[in-house]
Each structure stands twice: as C-alpha cells, then as structure tokens.
ZATIDO-960744 format. One record per residue: x, y, z of N, C-alpha, C in turn; residue number from 1. Coordinates in nm, 4 decimals. Example, Ala and Ser with C-alpha at 12.3 -4.5 7.8 and 13.67 -1.06 7.14 Angstrom:
<pts>
{pt {1.3190,-0.5690,0.7800},{1.2300,-0.4500,0.7800},{1.3200,-0.3300,0.7800},1}
{pt {1.2850,-0.2250,0.7080},{1.3670,-0.1060,0.7140},{1.2900,0.0030,0.7870},2}
</pts>
This chain:
<pts>
{pt {1.7920,2.0983,-0.9858},{1.8347,1.9987,-0.8897},{1.9268,1.9017,-0.9622},1}
{pt {2.0418,1.8748,-0.9045},{2.1403,1.7868,-0.9660},{2.1006,1.6404,-0.9581},2}
{pt {2.1695,1.5591,-1.0361},{2.1377,1.4163,-1.0408},{2.1585,1.3479,-0.9069},3}
{pt {2.2609,1.3883,-0.8344},{2.2865,1.3272,-0.7042},{2.1733,1.3571,-0.6073},4}
{pt {2.1261,1.4809,-0.6070},{2.0149,1.5174,-0.5177},{1.8871,1.4451,-0.5580},5}
{pt {1.8625,1.4317,-0.6878},{1.7432,1.3614,-0.7346},{1.7482,1.2140,-0.6979},6}
{pt {1.8641,1.1531,-0.7142},{1.8785,1.0121,-0.6790},{1.8649,0.9912,-0.5290},7}
{pt {1.9195,1.0827,-0.4521},{1.9074,1.0745,-0.3063},{1.7624,1.0905,-0.2622},8}
{pt {1.6926,1.1876,-0.3192},{1.5513,1.2067,-0.2858},{1.4682,1.0869,-0.3299},9}
{pt {1.5018,1.0292,-0.4448},{1.4318,0.9082,-0.4901},{1.4525,0.7945,-0.3912},10}
{pt {1.5746,0.7765,-0.3453},{1.6037,0.6711,-0.2476},{1.5288,0.6946,-0.1174},11}
{pt {1.5207,0.8199,-0.0757},{1.4462,0.8535,0.0457},{1.2975,0.8223,0.0290},12}
{pt {1.2412,0.8585,-0.0855},{1.1001,0.8302,-0.1112},{1.0746,0.6796,-0.1222},13}
{pt {1.1701,0.6053,-0.1781},{1.1574,0.4596,-0.1835},{1.1553,0.4018,-0.0422},14}
{pt {1.2435,0.4490,0.0432},{1.2479,0.3992,0.1809},{1.1186,0.4311,0.2548},15}
{pt {1.0713,0.5537,0.2423},{0.9467,0.5921,0.3091},{0.8295,0.5112,0.2531},16}
{pt {0.8248,0.4951,0.1214},{0.7165,0.4187,0.0595},{0.7163,0.2729,0.1002},17}
{pt {0.8328,0.2146,0.1117},{0.8419,0.0741,0.1495},{0.8041,0.0534,0.2957},18}
{pt {0.8508,0.1428,0.3819},{0.8253,0.1262,0.5253},{0.6843,0.1643,0.5671},19}
{pt {0.6223,0.2556,0.4971},{0.4897,0.3028,0.5389},{0.3764,0.2480,0.4535},20}
{pt {0.4061,0.1539,0.3652},{0.3033,0.1068,0.2728},{0.1806,0.0498,0.3436},21}
{pt {0.1994,-0.0154,0.4563},{0.0851,-0.0690,0.5299},{0.0700,-0.0093,0.6692},22}
{pt {0.1486,0.0909,0.7003},{0.1413,0.1522,0.8329},{0.0225,0.2476,0.8445},23}
{pt {-0.0068,0.3192,0.7381},{-0.1155,0.4175,0.7398},{-0.2273,0.3712,0.6483},24}
{pt {-0.3488,0.3707,0.7021},{-0.4629,0.3342,0.6196},{-0.5827,0.4191,0.6588},25}
{pt {-0.6771,0.4279,0.5664},{-0.8010,0.5020,0.5880},{-0.9153,0.4034,0.5721},26}
{pt {-0.9961,0.3825,0.6765},{-1.1100,0.2910,0.6605},{-1.2227,0.3582,0.5810},27}
{pt {-1.2613,0.2950,0.4723},{-1.3740,0.3425,0.3908},{-1.4727,0.2274,0.3814},28}
{pt {-1.5792,0.2371,0.4585},{-1.6766,0.1286,0.4622},{-1.6124,0.0027,0.5168},29}
{pt {-1.6221,-0.1044,0.4398},{-1.5643,-0.2307,0.4824},{-1.4210,-0.2502,0.4334},30}
{pt {-1.3709,-0.1553,0.3578},{-1.2364,-0.1665,0.3020},{-1.1397,-0.0716,0.3721},31}
{pt {-1.0139,-0.1036,0.3617},{-0.9077,-0.0162,0.4111},{-0.8297,0.0337,0.2900},32}
{pt {-0.8081,0.1645,0.2849},{-0.7361,0.2262,0.1745},{-0.5962,0.2624,0.2228},33}
{pt {-0.4943,0.2205,0.1478},{-0.3548,0.2472,0.1807},{-0.3008,0.3523,0.0839},34}
{pt {-0.3013,0.4804,0.1235},{-0.2724,0.5880,0.0285},{-0.1261,0.6298,0.0166},35}
{pt {-0.0349,0.5705,0.0885},{0.1019,0.6221,0.0924},{0.1735,0.6156,-0.0431},36}
{pt {0.1545,0.5100,-0.1203},{0.2216,0.5008,-0.2495},{0.1754,0.6125,-0.3432},37}
{pt {0.0489,0.6466,-0.3381},{-0.0037,0.7521,-0.4253},{0.0471,0.8890,-0.3811},38}
{pt {0.0577,0.9064,-0.2518},{0.1150,1.0284,-0.1963},{0.2592,1.0452,-0.2436},39}
{pt {0.3368,0.9394,-0.2355},{0.4771,0.9441,-0.2759},{0.4888,0.9572,-0.4277},40}
{pt {0.3992,0.8937,-0.5027},{0.4001,0.9096,-0.6480},{0.3802,1.0558,-0.6867},41}
{pt {0.2873,1.1233,-0.6211},{0.2632,1.2637,-0.6538},{0.3835,1.3494,-0.6173},42}
{pt {0.4426,1.3241,-0.5024},{0.5624,1.3986,-0.4640},{0.6757,1.3786,-0.5643},43}
{pt {0.7010,1.2560,-0.6008},{0.8111,1.2311,-0.6937},{0.7787,1.2819,-0.8338},44}
{pt {0.6523,1.2811,-0.8726},{0.6149,1.3338,-1.0041},{0.6436,1.4831,-1.0132},45}
{pt {0.6117,1.5563,-0.9076},{0.6315,1.7009,-0.9084},{0.7775,1.7363,-0.8822},46}
{pt {0.8397,1.6691,-0.7905},{0.9757,1.7050,-0.7507},{1.0832,1.6541,-0.8466},47}
{pt {1.0618,1.5365,-0.9041},{1.1707,1.4695,-0.9733},{1.1514,1.4488,-1.1225},48}
{pt {1.0296,1.4420,-1.1686},{1.0058,1.4182,-1.3101},{0.9743,1.2724,-1.3396},49}
{pt {0.9454,1.2430,-1.4664},{0.8930,1.1110,-1.5016},{0.9895,0.9946,-1.4816},50}
{pt {1.1160,1.0106,-1.5152},{1.2085,0.8973,-1.5048},{1.2288,0.8541,-1.3605},51}
{pt {1.2510,0.9492,-1.2736},{1.2717,0.9174,-1.1327},{1.1419,0.8718,-1.0657},52}
{pt {1.0290,0.9271,-1.1071},{0.9009,0.8873,-1.0489},{0.8688,0.7421,-1.0816},53}
{pt {0.8879,0.7030,-1.2055},{0.8607,0.5641,-1.2440},{0.9619,0.4697,-1.1778},54}
{pt {1.0871,0.5125,-1.1702},{1.1895,0.4318,-1.1034},{1.1534,0.4125,-0.9550},55}
{pt {1.1064,0.5197,-0.8911},{1.0653,0.5118,-0.7509},{0.9476,0.4165,-0.7349},56}
{pt {0.8468,0.4271,-0.8209},{0.7281,0.3416,-0.8108},{0.7654,0.1947,-0.8327},57}
{pt {0.8498,0.1679,-0.9309},{0.8928,0.0299,-0.9564},{0.9701,-0.0262,-0.8371},58}
{pt {1.0614,0.0524,-0.7823},{1.1450,0.0044,-0.6726},{1.0627,-0.0230,-0.5476},59}
{pt {0.9683,0.0665,-0.5159},{0.8822,0.0428,-0.4001},{0.7983,-0.0832,-0.4218},60}
{pt {0.7422,-0.0999,-0.5406},{0.6621,-0.2196,-0.5695},{0.7466,-0.3459,-0.5577},61}
{pt {0.8677,-0.3409,-0.6108},{0.9562,-0.4565,-0.6043},{0.9926,-0.4907,-0.4600},62}
{pt {1.0301,-0.3903,-0.3821},{1.0661,-0.4154,-0.2416},{0.9472,-0.4659,-0.1613},63}
{pt {0.8301,-0.4079,-0.1852},{0.7113,-0.4553,-0.1128},{0.6800,-0.6003,-0.1473},64}
{pt {0.6974,-0.6391,-0.2720},{0.6739,-0.7782,-0.3101},{0.7788,-0.8699,-0.2505},65}
{pt {0.9028,-0.8259,-0.2475},{1.0095,-0.9080,-0.1887},{0.9901,-0.9254,-0.0384},66}
{pt {0.9352,-0.8225,0.0276},{0.9122,-0.8298,0.1719},{0.7798,-0.8966,0.2076},67}
{pt {0.6965,-0.9237,0.1082},{0.5688,-0.9895,0.1328},{0.4584,-0.8953,0.1779},68}
{pt {0.4775,-0.7643,0.1633},{0.3735,-0.6689,0.2049},{0.2966,-0.6123,0.0861},69}
{pt {0.3294,-0.6541,-0.0341},{0.2615,-0.6034,-0.1528},{0.2178,-0.7175,-0.2415},70}
{pt {0.1519,-0.6813,-0.3489},{0.1090,-0.7809,-0.4456},{0.1618,-0.7421,-0.5828},71}
{pt {0.1487,-0.8331,-0.6757},{0.1949,-0.8085,-0.8113},{0.1136,-0.6967,-0.8777},72}
{pt {-0.0035,-0.6668,-0.8240},{-0.0873,-0.5596,-0.8784},{-0.0303,-0.4211,-0.8484},73}
{pt {0.0674,-0.4134,-0.7603},{0.1289,-0.2838,-0.7295},{0.2102,-0.2296,-0.8466},74}
{pt {0.2629,-0.3169,-0.9283},{0.3482,-0.2717,-1.0383},{0.2740,-0.1860,-1.1414},75}
{pt {0.1695,-0.2383,-1.2060},{0.1073,-0.1543,-1.3096},{0.0414,-0.0296,-1.2531},76}
{pt {-0.0241,-0.0418,-1.1401},{-0.0935,0.0735,-1.0837},{-0.0007,0.1871,-1.0475},77}
{pt {0.1011,0.1563,-0.9700},{0.1886,0.2641,-0.9231},{0.2738,0.3215,-1.0354},78}
{pt {0.3219,0.2384,-1.1246},{0.4089,0.2878,-1.2309},{0.3328,0.3703,-1.3347},79}
{pt {0.2146,0.3263,-1.3721},{0.1345,0.4031,-1.4674},{0.0904,0.5347,-1.4050},80}
{pt {0.0506,0.5304,-1.2789},{0.0098,0.6527,-1.2098},{0.1237,0.7529,-1.1973},81}
{pt {0.2410,0.7059,-1.1601},{0.3568,0.7955,-1.1474},{0.3956,0.8538,-1.2827},82}
{pt {0.3907,0.7723,-1.3849},{0.4276,0.8192,-1.5194},{0.3295,0.9248,-1.5692},83}
{pt {0.2004,0.8980,-1.5582},{0.1006,0.9939,-1.6066},{0.1003,1.1215,-1.5237},84}
{pt {0.1154,1.1087,-1.3929},{0.1198,1.2278,-1.3072},{0.2388,1.3167,-1.3409},85}
{pt {0.3542,1.2576,-1.3566},{0.4730,1.3381,-1.3870},{0.4680,1.3937,-1.5280},86}
{pt {0.4148,1.3185,-1.6230},{0.4043,1.3682,-1.7606},{0.3081,1.4867,-1.7683},87}
{pt {0.1925,1.4756,-1.7014},{0.0973,1.5875,-1.7021},{0.1537,1.7099,-1.6303},88}
{pt {0.2248,1.6877,-1.5196},{0.2862,1.8011,-1.4508},{0.3944,1.8646,-1.5368},89}
{pt {0.4728,1.7825,-1.6043},{0.5796,1.8335,-1.6889},{0.5221,1.9187,-1.8027},90}
{pt {0.4091,1.8779,-1.8584},{0.3504,1.9501,-1.9710},{0.2763,2.0768,-1.9284},91}
{pt {0.2126,2.0750,-1.8104},{0.1270,2.1876,-1.7707},{0.1837,2.2731,-1.6587},92}
{pt {0.2747,2.2181,-1.5786},{0.3284,2.2854,-1.4597},{0.2196,2.3166,-1.3561},93}
{pt {0.1134,2.2387,-1.3549},{0.0027,2.2541,-1.2604},{-0.0016,2.1312,-1.1701},94}
{pt {-0.0020,2.1556,-1.0389},{-0.0026,2.0424,-0.9458},{-0.1335,1.9653,-0.9507},95}
{pt {-0.2430,2.0329,-0.9805},{-0.3700,1.9613,-0.9876},{-0.3720,1.8648,-1.1066},96}
{pt {-0.2916,1.8911,-1.2085},{-0.2820,1.7979,-1.3208},{-0.2021,1.6732,-1.2804},97}
{pt {-0.1045,1.6910,-1.1934},{-0.0338,1.5745,-1.1401},{-0.1299,1.4904,-1.0561},98}
{pt {-0.2152,1.5567,-0.9792},{-0.3186,1.4875,-0.9016},{-0.4093,1.4071,-0.9949},99}
{pt {-0.4578,1.4716,-1.1006},{-0.5462,1.4036,-1.1959},{-0.4739,1.2869,-1.2630},100}
{pt {-0.3482,1.3061,-1.2967},{-0.2715,1.1993,-1.3589},{-0.2529,1.0793,-1.2681},101}
{pt {-0.2308,1.1039,-1.1405},{-0.2164,0.9933,-1.0451},{-0.3476,0.9173,-1.0296},102}
{pt {-0.4579,0.9898,-1.0186},{-0.5876,0.9245,-0.9992},{-0.6283,0.8472,-1.1245},103}
{pt {-0.6160,0.9074,-1.2403},{-0.6541,0.8392,-1.3644},{-0.5552,0.7277,-1.3972},104}
{pt {-0.4264,0.7557,-1.3819},{-0.3246,0.6562,-1.4141},{-0.3308,0.5333,-1.3262},105}
{pt {-0.3431,0.5533,-1.1968},{-0.3493,0.4404,-1.1048},{-0.4910,0.3870,-1.0923},106}
{pt {-0.5859,0.4786,-1.0687},{-0.7229,0.4378,-1.0375},{-0.7966,0.3735,-1.1520},107}
{pt {-0.7703,0.4158,-1.2739},{-0.8458,0.3614,-1.3870},{-0.7552,0.2775,-1.4788},108}
{pt {-0.6517,0.3405,-1.5345},{-0.5664,0.2677,-1.6296},{-0.4906,0.1549,-1.5605},109}
{pt {-0.4330,0.1834,-1.4444},{-0.3605,0.0806,-1.3700},{-0.4507,-0.0329,-1.3234},110}
{pt {-0.5737,0.0020,-1.2841},{-0.6682,-0.1013,-1.2410},{-0.7073,-0.1920,-1.3570},111}
{pt {-0.7297,-0.1344,-1.4732},{-0.7626,-0.2148,-1.5907},{-0.6417,-0.2989,-1.6317},112}
{pt {-0.5213,-0.2460,-1.6163},{-0.3998,-0.3212,-1.6499},{-0.3791,-0.4409,-1.5565},113}
{pt {-0.4414,-0.4404,-1.4399},{-0.4293,-0.5528,-1.3470},{-0.5146,-0.6721,-1.3878},114}
{pt {-0.6139,-0.6491,-1.4705},{-0.7019,-0.7586,-1.5126},{-0.6261,-0.8722,-1.5815},115}
{pt {-0.5435,-0.8434,-1.6835},{-0.4708,-0.9553,-1.7462},{-0.3757,-1.0264,-1.6508},116}
{pt {-0.3207,-0.9539,-1.5564},{-0.2313,-1.0169,-1.4586},{-0.3100,-1.1158,-1.3736},117}
{pt {-0.4292,-1.0746,-1.3310},{-0.5107,-1.1621,-1.2465},{-0.5570,-1.2858,-1.3222},118}
{pt {-0.5969,-1.2682,-1.4464},{-0.6521,-1.3793,-1.5227},{-0.5429,-1.4693,-1.5811},119}
{pt {-0.4454,-1.4095,-1.6486},{-0.3460,-1.4896,-1.7201},{-0.2338,-1.5417,-1.6312},120}
{pt {-0.1802,-1.4558,-1.5475},{-0.0656,-1.4971,-1.4669},{-0.1050,-1.5688,-1.3383},121}
{pt {-0.2100,-1.5202,-1.2725},{-0.2484,-1.5783,-1.1436},{-0.3614,-1.6794,-1.1551},122}
{pt {-0.4295,-1.6831,-1.2697},{-0.5384,-1.7779,-1.2892},{-0.6603,-1.7507,-1.2032},123}
{pt {-0.6784,-1.6279,-1.1602},{-0.7926,-1.5924,-1.0767},{-0.9071,-1.5415,-1.1628},124}
{pt {-1.0283,-1.5666,-1.1178},{-1.1445,-1.5069,-1.1830},{-1.1553,-1.3632,-1.1358},125}
{pt {-1.1610,-1.2719,-1.2310},{-1.1699,-1.1306,-1.1958},{-1.2566,-1.0598,-1.2978},126}
{pt {-1.3268,-0.9598,-1.2510},{-1.4049,-0.8761,-1.3412},{-1.3123,-0.7702,-1.4004},127}
{pt {-1.3385,-0.7322,-1.5256},{-1.2516,-0.6362,-1.5934},{-1.2413,-0.5055,-1.5153},128}
{pt {-1.3524,-0.4581,-1.4637},{-1.3518,-0.3319,-1.3902},{-1.3603,-0.3524,-1.2395},129}
{pt {-1.3275,-0.4715,-1.1922},{-1.3381,-0.5025,-1.0503},{-1.2359,-0.4321,-0.9622},130}
{pt {-1.1215,-0.3968,-1.0171},{-1.0172,-0.3324,-0.9383},{-1.0369,-0.1814,-0.9278},131}
{pt {-1.1168,-0.1244,-1.0153},{-1.1269,0.0214,-1.0244},{-1.1733,0.0883,-0.8947},132}
{pt {-1.2803,0.0442,-0.8282},{-1.3231,0.1165,-0.7066},{-1.2147,0.1259,-0.5990},133}
{pt {-1.1489,0.0162,-0.5709},{-1.0449,0.0178,-0.4669},{-0.9267,0.1043,-0.5093},134}
{pt {-0.8854,0.0923,-0.6343},{-0.7726,0.1715,-0.6833},{-0.8055,0.3200,-0.6854},135}
{pt {-0.9280,0.3546,-0.7250},{-0.9669,0.4964,-0.7310},{-0.9719,0.5569,-0.5919},136}
{pt {-1.0331,0.4876,-0.4967},{-1.0406,0.5412,-0.3601},{-0.9011,0.5610,-0.3009},137}
{pt {-0.8163,0.4626,-0.3197},{-0.6812,0.4716,-0.2656},{-0.6020,0.5846,-0.3308},138}
{pt {-0.6096,0.5946,-0.4629},{-0.5336,0.6997,-0.5314},{-0.5905,0.8376,-0.5033},139}
{pt {-0.7210,0.8496,-0.4882},{-0.7810,0.9791,-0.4516},{-0.7311,1.0263,-0.3155},140}
{pt {-0.7315,0.9359,-0.2190},{-0.6892,0.9730,-0.0839},{-0.5411,1.0111,-0.0810},141}
{pt {-0.4555,0.9288,-0.1377},{-0.3122,0.9563,-0.1343},{-0.2727,1.0771,-0.2169},142}
{pt {-0.3306,1.0903,-0.3352},{-0.2971,1.2044,-0.4209},{-0.3494,1.3347,-0.3613},143}
{pt {-0.4619,1.3305,-0.2912},{-0.5135,1.4520,-0.2263},{-0.4188,1.4981,-0.1153},144}
{pt {-0.3698,1.4047,-0.0372},{-0.2732,1.4395,0.0670},{-0.1461,1.4952,0.0031},145}
{pt {-0.0993,1.4299,-0.1026},{0.0189,1.4769,-0.1722},{0.0000,1.6144,-0.2341},146}
{pt {-0.1172,1.6406,-0.2896},{-0.1460,1.7705,-0.3507},{-0.1403,1.8820,-0.2472},147}
{pt {-0.1972,1.8590,-0.1306},{-0.1945,1.9592,-0.0241},{-0.0507,1.9856,0.0198},148}
{pt {0.0258,1.8804,0.0415},{0.1630,1.8981,0.0894},{0.2507,1.9645,-0.0165},149}
{pt {0.2363,1.9258,-0.1420},{0.3159,1.9882,-0.2485},{0.2814,2.1358,-0.2615},150}
{pt {0.1536,2.1695,-0.2539},{0.1146,2.3103,-0.2640},{0.1670,2.3927,-0.1466},151}
{pt {0.1711,2.3334,-0.0280},{0.2289,2.4032,0.0872},{0.3789,2.4230,0.0661},152}
{pt {0.4484,2.3185,0.0195},{0.5924,2.3291,-0.0069},{0.6229,2.4340,-0.1122},153}
{pt {0.5410,2.4429,-0.2146},{0.5664,2.5383,-0.3228},{0.5562,2.6827,-0.2754},154}
{pt {0.4817,2.7063,-0.1674},{0.4667,2.8418,-0.1149},{0.5790,2.8802,-0.0195},155}
{pt {0.6561,2.7855,0.0261},{0.7643,2.8121,0.1204},{0.8899,2.8524,0.0451},156}
{pt {0.9543,2.9578,0.0891},{1.0717,3.0121,0.0198},{1.1895,2.9146,0.0165},157}
{pt {1.2271,2.8476,0.1268},{1.3435,2.7587,0.1195},{1.3259,2.6442,0.0195},158}
{pt {1.2032,2.5978,0.0031},{1.1791,2.4878,-0.0882},{1.1621,2.5356,-0.2320},159}
{pt {1.1368,2.6626,-0.2500},{1.1037,2.7163,-0.3808},{1.2087,2.6924,-0.4870},160}
{pt {1.3346,2.7026,-0.4519},{1.4398,2.6867,-0.5512},{1.4419,2.5474,-0.6110},161}
{pt {1.4281,2.4458,-0.5278},{1.4359,2.3089,-0.5775},{1.3026,2.2575,-0.6298},162}
{pt {1.1936,2.2970,-0.5683},{1.0649,2.2429,-0.6080},{1.0128,2.3027,-0.7376},163}
{pt {1.0623,2.4158,-0.7769},{1.0147,2.4763,-0.9004},{1.0883,2.4246,-1.0225},164}
{pt {1.1799,2.3308,-1.0034},{1.2527,2.2754,-1.1156},{1.1978,2.1379,-1.1490},165}
{pt {1.1974,2.1058,-1.2769},{1.1512,1.9763,-1.3220},{1.2684,1.9052,-1.3875},166}
{pt {1.2767,1.7766,-1.3709},{1.3939,1.7042,-1.4189},{1.4087,1.7079,-1.5704},167}
{pt {1.3005,1.7223,-1.6417},{1.3095,1.7188,-1.7871},{1.3509,1.8521,-1.8444},168}
{pt {1.2850,1.9595,-1.8016},{1.3144,2.0910,-1.8555},{1.4176,2.1669,-1.7740},169}
{pt {1.4271,2.1330,-1.6451},{1.5201,2.1970,-1.5547},{1.5062,2.3495,-1.5589},170}
{pt {1.3837,2.3943,-1.5612},{1.3578,2.5386,-1.5641},{1.2511,2.5728,-1.4614},171}
{pt {1.2441,2.6985,-1.4249},{1.1449,2.7436,-1.3269},{1.0146,2.7739,-1.3958},172}
{pt {0.9038,2.7576,-1.3216},{0.7739,2.7911,-1.3797},{0.7066,2.8965,-1.2984},173}
</pts>
C-alpha cells in the first residue's frame, strides 16, 4: 500500500474515531464502555503499521480534547495501545497478537500511565490501579470487534491485496 493510500486511510480512521467516540457505547453494570477508539486502533495497527497507528491515535485524542468530548487520559492509553498492537502484529503477523497488544497496551500499561497525569498534572487523588478496570473493559470490547472485522476482511479476496501488507515490511504473510 502506497504512502498516499495509507495517509488517506489514516485520515478516514481519524474522522471515524473522532465522530463516533461517544456515539457508540456498551453498558457494563453501572459504567458505559466506549470501544470505538480501540476498534480503530486495531484496524490501523493491522492495516497501516506502527507509525500510522500511533499518528492516528494521537490525532483522534487531540481532536477529541479540542472538541471537549475526550480527556487528557486518552493520549497515553490510545497511543500505547496502538503502538503495542501494531508492533506485535508486525513481529508475528497474527491478528490475535494485535488484539492482545491493544488490550495490554491500553488496558494495563496505558491505564498505569494515566496515574501520573491524574496526580501531577490534574492534582486529583487517584489510585495507581484505579484506571485499569475501565480501560480493560473498553479495550476488550473494542479490540474484540476489531479482531472480528479484520479477520473477516482478511478472508475477502478484494481486500486481500492491501490488507496482507504491513507498512514496515511491505510484504505479504
């Protein structure tokens, strides 16, 4: 996939991520889980590779914060999740590894990375592992949806040519 197509797809995923960030939610108990960013992170990790995936996650987080629909906690979670998901997919060529990377990167590492932001920058009292349950549920839901859709796309012949290429190696698997 050429750079123009990758940049165009990244822009499309940024637009979808920004517009749907609070449109779709899954009620889990007393909380609402917003899985769209994790879904888009998994798609961009598999389709575009690490550089475009992290760029997409940063841009969506920035736009959501500028529009008032996101929080500063979106930055570490989405960017770490996109980076780990795309790196694991790049190394293994397995979509389930991208799923695991998104869940671990966002749900655990990204949640722990939010602690210093809450305490130092925002001055809020927060527990070190207080963000993990919400981040894990959200990333599990979104990455699961993304995993199903990516696996369906990989089986379709028209999508096969572009989806089997990775931005780093640019080779088929």
